[in-house]
matplotlib code that plots the C-alpha trace (Angstrom):
import matplotlib.pyplot as plt

x = [-279.9, -280.9, -284.5, -284.7, -282.1, -283.9, -287.2, -285.6, -284.0, -287.3, -289.0, -286.6, -288.6, -291.3, -291.1, -289.4, -287.6, -284.5, -284.0, -283.7, -281.4, -278.9, -278.4, -274.9, -273.6, -270.3, -267.6, -266.1, -267.8, -265.4, -262.3, -260.3, -261.4, -260.3, -257.0, -256.3, -257.2, -255.1, -252.0, -252.2, -252.2, -249.3, -247.2, -247.5, -246.7, -243.5, -242.6, -243.2, -241.0, -243.9, -244.4, -245.4, -245.9, -248.4, -249.4, -252.7, -254.8, -258.0, -260.4, -263.1, -266.2, -265.4, -268.9, -270.4, -267.6, -264.5, -262.4, -259.8, -259.1, -259.0, -256.4, -254.4, -254.6, -253.5, -250.4, -249.4, -251.3, -252.3, -255.3, -257.9, -260.5, -263.4, -265.6, -268.8, -271.8, -274.2, -273.8, -273.4, -271.0, -272.3, -270.5, -271.2, -270.0, -266.8, -266.0, -266.5, -264.2, -261.6, -261.4, -261.0, -258.4, -256.4, -256.2, -255.0, -252.3, -251.2, -250.7, -249.0, -251.6, -250.8, -252.7, -255.9, -255.3, -257.3, -258.6, -260.4, -261.1, -261.1, -262.4, -259.4, -256.9, -254.0, -252.4, -249.3, -246.2, -246.3, -249.1, -246.8, -247.3, -245.0, -242.7, -240.2, -242.9, -244.5, -241.7, -242.3, -241.4, -243.9, -246.7, -246.0, -246.5, -249.6, -251.3, -250.5, -253.6, -254.0, -253.9, -256.5, -258.8, -258.2, -259.3, -262.4, -263.3, -262.6, -264.9, -267.7, -267.3, -265.6, -266.6, -265.0, -261.9, -258.7, -260.5, -258.2, -261.2, -263.3, -266.3, -268.1, -271.1, -272.1, -269.3, -269.8, -266.6, -262.8, -263.4, -264.3, -260.5, -257.6, -255.1, -251.9, -252.8, -252.9, -250.1, -252.1, -255.6, -257.0, -260.1, -261.2, -263.7, -265.0, -263.8, -266.0, -269.0, -267.9, -270.0, -267.5, -264.3, -262.3, -263.3, -262.4, -258.9, -258.5, -259.6, -257.2, -254.3, -255.3, -255.5, -252.2, -249.0, -246.2, -244.9, -248.1, -249.8, -253.1, -253.7, -256.9, -258.4, -260.9, -263.5, -264.6, -267.1, -270.8, -271.9, -274.8, -276.2, -275.5, -275.1, -271.4, -268.8, -268.5, -271.9, -272.9, -270.7, -273.3, -276.1, -276.8, -276.7, -280.5, -280.9, -278.1, -280.0, -283.1, -281.1, -279.4, -282.7, -282.6, -280.1, -277.6, -274.8, -274.3, -271.2, -269.8, -268.7, -265.4, -262.7, -259.1, -257.7, -259.8, -258.0, -254.6, -255.5, -256.7, -253.6, -251.5, -253.7, -253.7, -249.9, -249.3, -246.2, -246.1, -248.3, -247.6, -250.4, -251.6, -254.4, -256.3, -257.3, -260.4, -261.7, -264.3, -267.9, -269.1, -268.1, -266.8, -269.6, -272.1, -270.6, -272.6, -271.5, -269.5, -267.4, -266.6, -263.2, -261.9, -258.5, -258.5, -256.9, -260.1, -262.2, -260.1, -259.2, -261.7, -259.8, -256.9, -254.8, -253.2, -250.7, -249.3, -247.4, -248.3, -245.4]
y = [-106.1, -102.8, -102.6, -99.0, -97.9, -99.8, -98.2, -94.8, -95.2, -96.1, -93.2, -90.8, -91.2, -89.2, -85.5, -83.5, -86.3, -86.0, -82.4, -83.9, -86.6, -84.0, -82.0, -82.0, -83.1, -84.3, -82.8, -80.2, -77.4, -78.2, -76.1, -78.8, -81.4, -79.3, -78.5, -82.2, -83.3, -80.6, -81.0, -84.8, -84.4, -81.9, -83.9, -87.1, -85.0, -83.9, -87.4, -88.6, -85.8, -84.1, -80.3, -79.3, -75.6, -75.9, -72.5, -73.8, -76.4, -78.0, -80.0, -82.4, -82.6, -80.0, -80.6, -78.4, -75.9, -74.9, -75.4, -77.7, -75.2, -72.3, -74.3, -74.6, -70.9, -70.2, -72.4, -70.2, -71.5, -68.6, -70.1, -72.6, -74.2, -76.2, -78.5, -80.2, -82.0, -80.2, -76.7, -77.2, -74.6, -71.3, -68.0, -67.4, -70.8, -70.4, -67.1, -68.7, -71.6, -69.1, -67.3, -70.6, -71.8, -68.6, -69.2, -72.8, -71.9, -68.8, -70.9, -73.8, -76.2, -79.9, -81.9, -83.4, -87.2, -90.4, -90.1, -86.9, -87.7, -91.5, -91.4, -89.5, -91.9, -92.6, -92.4, -90.3, -91.1, -87.6, -85.1, -82.2, -79.1, -79.5, -76.6, -78.2, -77.6, -74.5, -72.2, -69.1, -67.0, -68.8, -68.5, -64.8, -64.1, -66.4, -65.0, -61.3, -59.2, -57.8, -61.3, -62.6, -59.7, -60.5, -64.1, -62.9, -60.9, -63.9, -66.1, -63.5, -63.1, -66.2, -65.3, -61.8, -61.1, -61.8, -64.0, -66.5, -68.9, -70.4, -72.5, -74.4, -76.5, -78.4, -79.0, -81.4, -81.6, -81.1, -77.9, -76.0, -75.6, -74.8, -77.6, -77.9, -75.1, -77.0, -78.1, -80.4, -82.0, -83.5, -85.1, -86.6, -89.5, -88.3, -90.4, -93.3, -91.0, -90.2, -91.8, -91.3, -92.4, -92.8, -89.4, -87.9, -89.4, -88.1, -84.6, -84.6, -85.6, -82.8, -80.2, -81.0, -79.4, -81.9, -82.9, -81.9, -84.6, -86.0, -86.7, -88.7, -90.6, -93.1, -94.9, -98.3, -99.1, -99.5, -96.1, -97.6, -99.4, -102.9, -104.7, -105.6, -103.0, -104.4, -106.0, -103.6, -105.8, -108.6, -106.5, -107.1, -104.1, -104.0, -103.9, -101.3, -99.2, -99.3, -98.4, -95.5, -94.2, -90.7, -89.4, -87.1, -89.2, -92.2, -94.5, -96.0, -99.5, -99.2, -101.1, -100.2, -101.9, -99.7, -96.6, -98.2, -99.3, -95.8, -94.2, -96.4, -95.8, -92.0, -91.7, -91.2, -92.3, -95.4, -94.3, -93.9, -95.9, -96.4, -99.1, -99.9, -103.5, -105.1, -108.7, -109.1, -109.1, -111.0, -114.4, -114.5, -116.9, -114.2, -111.4, -110.0, -111.4, -108.3, -108.6, -112.3, -112.0, -109.2, -109.8, -110.7, -107.3, -105.5, -107.5, -106.5, -102.8, -100.6, -97.3, -96.1, -93.0, -92.4, -89.9, -89.9, -87.5, -86.8, -87.7]
z = [-117.8, -116.2, -117.3, -116.1, -118.7, -121.4, -120.5, -120.3, -123.7, -125.3, -123.5, -125.3, -128.4, -126.6, -127.5, -124.8, -123.1, -125.2, -123.8, -120.3, -121.6, -122.9, -119.7, -118.5, -115.1, -113.7, -111.5, -113.8, -111.9, -108.9, -109.0, -107.1, -109.5, -112.5, -110.8, -110.1, -113.6, -115.4, -113.2, -113.7, -117.5, -117.2, -114.8, -116.9, -120.0, -118.3, -117.3, -120.9, -122.3, -124.0, -124.1, -120.6, -121.7, -124.5, -126.0, -127.4, -125.7, -127.0, -124.8, -126.0, -123.8, -121.0, -119.5, -116.9, -116.7, -118.6, -115.5, -116.9, -119.7, -117.2, -115.2, -118.4, -119.0, -115.4, -116.1, -119.0, -122.0, -124.2, -126.1, -125.0, -127.3, -125.9, -128.0, -126.8, -128.2, -126.0, -124.5, -120.7, -119.4, -117.9, -117.6, -113.9, -113.0, -115.1, -113.4, -109.9, -110.9, -112.2, -108.9, -106.9, -109.3, -109.1, -105.3, -105.7, -108.2, -106.2, -103.1, -104.9, -103.4, -103.6, -106.2, -104.8, -104.6, -104.9, -101.3, -102.2, -105.9, -106.3, -109.9, -111.3, -112.9, -113.0, -109.6, -109.2, -107.2, -105.7, -105.3, -104.5, -106.6, -109.7, -109.2, -111.7, -114.4, -113.1, -111.9, -109.8, -112.9, -115.1, -112.4, -111.8, -115.5, -115.8, -112.7, -113.3, -112.5, -116.0, -117.5, -115.0, -116.0, -119.7, -118.9, -117.1, -120.2, -122.4, -120.3, -120.6, -124.4, -125.8, -129.4, -129.2, -131.2, -129.3, -126.7, -124.9, -124.9, -127.7, -126.8, -129.5, -128.8, -130.8, -133.1, -136.0, -138.1, -138.1, -140.1, -137.0, -136.3, -138.6, -139.3, -137.3, -134.9, -131.5, -129.2, -126.9, -127.1, -123.9, -122.5, -119.2, -119.4, -122.7, -125.6, -124.5, -125.3, -128.9, -131.6, -134.5, -132.8, -136.1, -137.2, -133.9, -134.0, -137.5, -136.5, -133.6, -135.9, -138.3, -135.5, -133.9, -135.0, -135.7, -132.3, -130.6, -128.5, -127.1, -123.5, -122.6, -119.8, -121.1, -118.9, -120.4, -117.7, -118.4, -117.0, -115.1, -118.1, -116.8, -113.5, -114.0, -114.9, -118.5, -118.7, -121.5, -123.8, -123.5, -125.2, -128.9, -131.2, -131.3, -127.5, -127.3, -129.8, -127.6, -124.5, -126.3, -127.7, -129.0, -126.3, -127.9, -126.4, -124.2, -124.6, -127.7, -126.3, -128.1, -126.1, -125.2, -128.3, -130.6, -129.3, -129.7, -133.3, -134.2, -132.9, -135.1, -138.1, -137.7, -137.5, -133.8, -132.0, -129.8, -126.9, -123.2, -121.7, -118.1, -118.1, -114.9, -114.5, -113.1, -113.3, -116.1, -114.9, -118.0, -119.4, -122.9, -123.9, -122.8, -124.9, -127.8, -131.2, -132.1, -128.9, -128.8, -130.4, -128.1, -126.6, -122.9, -122.2, -123.3, -120.9, -117.9, -118.8, -117.0, -117.5, -119.6, -119.6, -123.0, -124.2, -127.7, -129.9, -133.5, -135.8]

ax = plt.figure().add_subplot(projection="3d")
ax.plot(x, y, z, "-o")
ax.set_aspect("equal")
plt.show()
């Protein structure tokens, strides 16, 4: 057990500590990271015969910038909706990322690969700019100077009428968005942090238009809460509650099979899945009681990339 995590979780019951626990971090302030993530989702959507030109894109948990959504808008998306538990993104940072992304798209830069960004999954057979999906005509329209200026204005005032960007943090229910209004919902290493996973899958189904789809990378690792990558599955619910403390989010410990089950229950098509495997770091006999009947695949799946269409 990582005693430091346990002590920190307990310490969050001290007034003021939870504010520090809710501060955002991560790589989403890097334009090259956002460019690589978005194009990966787009390329795989194209391979899986899903809509590679979604008009409305929603993102769960954008983190420290709205860069992935900005990349979507620079690919031709007309409306981007961002939902987070805690408000992280800042206007000045978003505007900086925008300018860097414009340069990447305008030059048709190759997709940053695993040598540069080893945490982004899955691997692609080619990292060349996807000109089959993003034609010269499509990019000329998306990168037109007047449209870029409209996007700058939208980032400065996302609540204004006609904004291409809507940023809602926190969001608490599916009612924040009209039903059947979204073409694509994506996230990058976010669904493992969602407390109400069934409710989130239900909300995604409600938000998607028929034929719309989800595209998620999920990280099932312990996020530094245990010594082995899946050692957090050995903690009892009581110990885990102490580790979590009063942090606004941590990880939900839901395995790969839980996502597949929820997709089926909520009426999604058979998913396109890309699981990454790693030898388990915890013996089945050491698992907490609630995890002892997990299938072997859950004990060896450290990441999964999932795309699935709403029927």
